[in-house]
N, C-alpha and C positions, 0 to 999 in steps of 0.2 A: 229343451229348446227355448223356453220362456226366459231362461237365465242368460241367453246369448244376445249379443248386441244386434244380430241380424233379425231375430224373431221375437224380441221381447214385447213388441207392440201388437203382435198377431193374436187373433182370437183363438180360444182353445179348440173350437170345433174345426177350424181350418188346420191347426197343427195336428189334430188327431188323424186327419187324412194323410198328412205327410209321414207321420210316424209309422203307419201301416206299410210304407214302402222303404223303411229303413231296416238295416241289419245290425244285429248285435255281434261284436267281435271281442274276444278276450285277448289280452296281451300280457307278456311276461317282462320283467325287468331286463333291460338291455336290448329289447327289440327295437329295430329301426322302423318307425311308422312311415316315414317318407324322406326322400332326399331332395335337397335344394336343387331347383332347376327341372325336376321331373314334372310331367304334366299333372296338374291337380285335378284328377278325374273324380274325386270324391272329397267331401268334407267330413271331418271327424268331430264328434260331440262326446266328450269324456264324461262318463257317469261315475267311475270309481278309479282311483289311481292318479299318478302324476306323470306329466310329459314335459320334457325340457326341449326348447327350440334353440338352435345355434345357426347363425348365418355366417357364411364365409365371405369376407370382404378383404381385398388386398392380400390374399393368400393367408389370412388369419381368421380363425373361428371366433365369433363373438356371441355371447349369450344374449338372447333377445328377450327383453323385459324380465320375465321370471318364469316360475313353473306354472304350467297349466294343469287343470284338473281339480284336485281337492284344495281349493283356495277359498278364502273368505269373500263374501259378496262385497262389491264396492259400494260407494254411497248411493248408487242408483239401483242396487239390488242385483246387478249383473256379476257373473263369475267368469273367470277365464277358462271356459270349457270348450270353445269352438276353435278348431284349427283348419285352415284352408278354405273357410267359408267365402272369403272375398275373392278367391281365385278359381273357384270350382265351376262357375257358370259357363265360362268359355274354355275351361281346362287350361288355364294359363300356367306358366312355370311356377312350381312351388317356391315360396318365399324363403324358406329355411329348412334345415334338417329338423326332424322331430324324433327324439329318442325317449323310450319309456324308462322312467326312473324307478318304477315299482310295478308290481302286478296290478291288474285291474281290468276294466272292460269299458267299451265305448260303443257308440252307434254311428254308422256310416250313412251318409247321404250322397249317392252317386249324382253326377252332373245331370244325367238324363231325368232323374227323379225331380230335381229342383226345376229343370226346364218345364217338365210336364205340369207341375203345380203352379208355376208362374203363368201358365195359360189362363188360369182363373183370375180375372181382373180384380176381384175383391181381395184375394190373397196377395196379388202383386202389389196392390196399393198398401196393404198392411206392411209388407216387407220394405217398401220404399219409405214408409213412415218410420219404421224402426231404424233404418239406416240414416235417415235425415236427423233423427234425434241424436244418434250417436255422433254424426259429423259435427253437430252443434256443440256437443259435450267436449269433443276433441279439438275444437277450433283453436284453442290456445295451448295445445300440447303437441309434442311430437308423436306421431302415430305408432312408431316403434322406436325403442331406445336400445342402444348397445351399452349395457351396463354389466360387463363381466366382472365378478369380484377379483380382487388383486391376486389371490392364490390360484384362481382358475383361468388366468390369462393364458392363451394358447400362442405358441411362437409362430413367426413367419418362416417361410422357407429360407434356409441359410446357405449362401454360396461361399465356399471356402476362399475363393480368390477375392471376392468383394470384401469379405471380412479382413483378409490379409492386407489388402491395399489400404483399407480404413485404419487398421492397426499400425501400419507403417507410418502413415502421416501423423496419427495421434501420438506415437511414441516420442516424437520430438517435442510436441506441445506439452506432454506430460512431464518429460524430463526437465524442461526449462522451468516449469512452475514448481516441480519438486525441489529443484535447487533453490528457488526463491523461498519456498516454505521452510526448508531446512535451515537456511540462513536466518530466517525470522525466529526460528526456535533456538538455534545455537549461537547466533551472533557471528557466524563465520561463513563466508561464501566459498562454495566449491565451484567446480566446472558446471556449465549449463548443460552440456551434453556428454557426460563421461561414459566411456565404455559402450558406445552405441552399437558396436559389433556384437555385444552381448544383449544390450537392451532391446534392440529392434526385433531380432528373431524370438527372444523370450516374450516380448509383448505380443507378437503375432500368434505364438502358441497360446498365450494367456487369453487373449480375446476370443480366438477360435475355440478355446476350451470352454469358456462361458457359454458361447452361442451353441456349440456342438453338444455340450452336456445337456443344455436345456432341450434341444431337439430330441436327443436320445431318451431322456427321462420322460418326455411327453409321449413318445412312441411306445415305451416299454412299461411304464408305471400307470396303472389304471386305478386311481383312488376310489372310485365308486364300487370297486370290487372288495374293498376292505371295510371292516366294521367301523373304523374311524377315518373316513375320507379326508377330513380337514387336517388331521395329524399327518397323513401320508402326503397331502399336498404341501404342507409346511416343510416336511423333510425334503421333498423334491425341489422346493424353492431354495432352501439353504445349502443343499448338497454341493452345487457348483462352486460356491464361495469357499467351502471347506476343502474341496478337492484341489482348487487352484491356489491355495495359500502357499505351498512350497515354491511354486513358480514365481508368485508375487514376491516372496522373500528374497529370491535370487535377484529380481529386478531392483528391490530396495537396497540390497547389499551393494550393488554396483554404484549407487549414489552416495555411499557413506564412507568411502575409503579415506577421505581427507580427515575424518574424525575418529574412525575406528581402524587401527592398523592391522587388525586380525586378518588372517587369510579368508578369502570369500567363502571357503568351504566351512569355516566356523561362523563367520559373520552373518550368514543368511539365517541362522537359527535365532538370532537375537531379536526379541520382541515378537516372536511368532504367535503367542497366544492372543494378544490384542490385535495383531494383524489379521488373524482369522476372523475376528468379529468384524473388522473393517471390510474384509473381502466379502463376507456374507451380505453386508449392507450394500456394497458396491454391486454385487451380482444381482441382487433384487432390484436395485435402481436401474441398472443397465437393461435388464430384461423385462421383468413383470411391471415395475413401476412406470417405466417409460411408456409402455403400451397402455397401461391403466390410464395415465393422464392424457395420452393422445386420444383415447377413446372418448374421454369426457369433455374435451374442448367443444363448445357449442358450434355446430355447423353454421349458425347464423353469424358467428364471429369470424371463423376461418373455414374456407372450403378447400383450399389447395392442400393436397396430400403432403407435399414436402414441408410446407409451413406447419401443418398440424404435427408432423413428426418432430420437427425442430422444437416446437413449443412443448410438446409432451416430454421430450428429452430435457428441455430446460427446467421444467418444474420438477421432474424426477431428480435432476442433478442438484438442484437447490436442496431438496429434502435429503438426498443421500449425502451430499457434502456436509450438511450441518450435523446429521446424526452420526456420521462416521468420523467426525473431527477429533473427538477425545480419544477413541481407539487409535486413530492415526498418530496423534501426538505422542501417546504413550509408547506405541510400538517404535516410532522413529527415534524418540529420546533413548529408549532402551537399546536400540541398534547402535546409536552413536556413542552412548556412554553405558556399556553393559555392566560396569562395576556397581552402578546404583540400582536399587530396587524400584519397582513400579510406584510404590508409595512415596519414595524419595522424589521421583520425577513429578508425581502429582503434587507433592508439597511444594516443589520448586515453581510449578505453574501457578499455584495459589499465591505464593510469595510475590511473584511477578505482578499478579493482579491487585495486590494490596496498594500499589502505587496509584490505582484508579479509584481508591476509596478515600473519602475525606478523613483527615487526621483527627478531626473533632470527635469522632466516634470512639467508644471504648475498644481496647485491644481485642476482646472476645467478639464484639460486634463487627469490627473491621475484618477479622479473620473469617467469620461466618459469611459476610457479604462477599469477601474476596473469593471464597470457595464457590459461592453461587455464580459469580462472574466468570471464574475460570472454567466452570462446567457449562454454563448457559451461553456465555459469550467468549468462547475460547480464543486463545492467541492464534493469529494467522487464519482465522476462520474464513475471511473473505477470499484469501488466496486459495485455500483448499476448495471452497465452494466453486470459485471460478474455474479451477482445474477440473473438477468433476463435471460441471455444466459443459465446459468445452469438450471434454472427452466424450460425453454422451452425445452431444450434437454432432461431432465429427464422425464418431463410430456409427451411430444409428442413421445419420443423414447419408453418409457414403454408402452404407449397406442398402438403404432404401432406394437411393438413386440408381444403384447398379443392379437392382433385382430384375429389371426388365431387359438387361443386356444378356445375350446368349453366352454366358460363361460356362466352361465345361464341367466344373465340379460343384455339386450341390449336396447338402446334407438333408 
């Protein structure tokens, strides 16, 4: 009790009286200690083991601060051992879910026990003093923070109709910028919106695939049940990109007919290996990374949910667009000119970048610098980034805007 913020300033003799009215409870890994919104009829003080709290906000679960229980003391000597202490007095709704992450034991303080001891004026004064000190400490900090790690981001509820509408709009935006990007790489313009009778339905299936697979894997895969939960989370995060690569290849092939006369049944396989890398980056950006950055935008900067969603998608789009650009260039060049190897295409990109390097440098230095420029500042990177940013904002923004509409089909 002395290590909790509520009782750290209380005298030992007063706390001994409280302890006599508390019960010891053992818990097992996976036990649910309490559910968000249930009446907080008792507070929990963890003696051994670890508890994780998750709060549901806007249909998505967020990890609150970090693990409670076996943690190191902070600079004031307090440890995160108390759960529900601030809601127990009047049995207010619980702030967040609490799940046991290991075996252990704790002590419970029922609401009526706390009320009984607060009748003692001396003890009540000590509790008020403890809380006053804690309020001063936290005056310049957020009392609770949503800081879910990237691989542990939980999905929002997905409505197939909302996703399909968003993908329909986004398919035209993506096709137009794809044509501009291909022209920048090849020097030859094609149609802005070719084969939209193929592109639009394929894009609808593609985006629904990313969102639906995320939901499915979140519901069926339980990383904490495995010996290496981080590896399982990573596999679940990259799986949608790998699974959706064939569909993405069909979409890309519809845009390359002006450069590659092969039948689409052959053309879609060109550049598939680097395209898979690009799709993994795209999937993480569209799903986990957009939510990750939306969660971290300071509320003091932006309060509106729609704007926070757009800004999160924008930051994720910039990151994904930049990181996926070289894989995109290589897969696209291989698609348009399959007779050349990946190394030949990379060499051509480096040669193009040599024009941006001063001729006063030695040939070896020019080539080395051109290689760095081709990789770090690749050709058409601004178009690619604008495409991904726009796609993320359109998709996530439309889905978020329609989540309150009573549409019939949800995943």
